[in-house]
Residue frames as qw, qx, qy, qz and C-alpha x, y, z in Angstrom:
[[0.455, -0.695, -0.020, -0.556, 188.54, 128.19, -40.17],
 [0.356, 0.173, -0.776, 0.490, 190.12, 127.62, -36.77],
 [0.534, -0.639, -0.548, -0.081, 188.18, 126.83, -33.65],
 [0.130, 0.424, -0.372, 0.816, 188.35, 129.29, -30.78],
 [0.135, -0.249, -0.795, 0.537, 187.13, 129.41, -27.22],
 [0.272, 0.327, 0.217, -0.879, 184.71, 132.19, -28.10],
 [0.686, 0.304, -0.264, -0.606, 183.24, 130.08, -30.96],
 [0.472, -0.233, 0.846, -0.088, 183.07, 126.42, -29.87],
 [0.008, 0.047, -0.878, -0.477, 182.36, 123.69, -32.41],
 [0.080, 0.488, 0.863, -0.101, 178.75, 123.22, -31.31],
 [0.134, 0.717, 0.245, -0.639, 177.98, 126.84, -32.17],
 [0.028, -0.332, 0.592, 0.734, 179.03, 126.53, -35.81],
 [0.743, 0.335, -0.029, -0.578, 176.53, 126.04, -38.62],
 [0.911, -0.010, 0.412, -0.016, 176.47, 122.43, -39.85],
 [0.763, 0.618, 0.012, 0.190, 178.25, 123.21, -43.13],
 [0.123, 0.853, -0.416, 0.289, 181.21, 124.79, -41.25],
 [0.777, -0.503, 0.358, -0.123, 181.88, 121.86, -38.92],
 [0.946, 0.146, 0.147, 0.248, 183.78, 119.51, -41.30],
 [0.504, 0.692, -0.170, 0.488, 186.23, 122.22, -42.48],
 [0.330, -0.798, 0.323, -0.388, 186.79, 123.32, -38.87],
 [0.823, -0.371, 0.425, -0.059, 187.72, 119.74, -37.99],
 [0.113, 0.602, -0.693, -0.381, 189.76, 119.31, -41.18],
 [0.379, 0.097, 0.920, 0.030, 187.58, 116.48, -42.49],
 [0.289, -0.067, -0.536, -0.791, 184.68, 115.96, -44.89],
 [0.701, -0.133, 0.139, -0.687, 181.04, 115.03, -44.40],
 [0.893, 0.121, -0.409, -0.145, 182.07, 111.45, -45.30],
 [0.809, -0.568, 0.116, 0.097, 184.63, 111.33, -42.49],
 [0.185, -0.771, 0.563, 0.234, 188.37, 110.82, -42.36],
 [0.749, 0.409, -0.512, -0.097, 190.41, 108.67, -44.68],
 [0.928, -0.299, -0.207, 0.079, 191.79, 105.58, -42.94],
 [0.668, 0.203, -0.248, 0.672, 195.38, 106.84, -42.90],
 [0.058, -0.552, 0.138, -0.820, 194.38, 110.22, -41.43],
 [0.758, -0.527, -0.110, -0.368, 192.24, 108.47, -38.78],
 [0.900, -0.119, -0.247, 0.338, 195.24, 106.31, -37.85],
 [0.407, 0.384, -0.213, 0.801, 197.50, 109.39, -37.63],
 [0.338, -0.591, 0.066, -0.729, 195.03, 111.22, -35.36],
 [0.885, -0.403, -0.200, -0.118, 194.60, 108.15, -33.16],
 [0.779, 0.039, -0.267, 0.566, 198.37, 107.97, -32.67],
 [0.210, 0.425, -0.149, 0.868, 198.65, 111.69, -32.01],
 [0.384, -0.425, 0.119, -0.811, 195.58, 112.31, -29.80],
 [0.138, -0.047, 0.923, -0.357, 194.69, 108.85, -28.49],
 [0.082, -0.416, -0.882, -0.205, 191.32, 107.14, -28.41],
 [0.268, -0.362, -0.105, -0.887, 188.18, 109.26, -28.25],
 [0.586, -0.410, -0.699, 0.026, 187.05, 108.00, -24.85],
 [0.332, -0.737, 0.159, -0.567, 185.95, 109.63, -21.65],
 [0.172, 0.265, -0.854, 0.414, 187.52, 108.36, -18.42],
 [0.510, -0.444, -0.727, -0.115, 185.30, 106.14, -16.29],
 [0.313, -0.664, 0.157, -0.661, 183.70, 107.93, -13.36],
 [0.415, -0.042, -0.820, 0.393, 184.58, 106.65, -9.94],
 [0.467, -0.578, -0.164, -0.649, 181.50, 107.01, -7.80],
 [0.207, -0.316, 0.733, -0.566, 181.21, 106.57, -4.09],
 [0.175, -0.213, -0.960, -0.050, 179.33, 103.43, -3.09],
 [0.361, -0.577, -0.449, -0.580, 175.60, 103.93, -2.53],
 [0.643, -0.556, -0.478, 0.219, 175.87, 103.19, 1.20],
 [0.456, -0.244, -0.139, 0.844, 178.43, 105.96, 1.72],
 [0.030, -0.308, -0.306, -0.900, 176.40, 108.40, -0.35],
 [0.494, -0.622, -0.526, -0.305, 173.35, 107.66, 1.82],
 [0.613, -0.492, -0.370, 0.494, 175.37, 108.29, 4.97],
 [0.278, 0.079, 0.052, 0.956, 176.46, 111.65, 3.60]]
């Protein structure tokens, strides 16, 4: 099963999620995890840069 914009991962039933992500309920094997890390990078969100509180109050 491939993921599509009209059927995002969070809409799938629980038993369909691992096959859609090409993994198992136990997770990835170490070698596959290493390959995906090299290909896609770390699973991290960028830090948010917020305006200082004083400037937000002046707004």
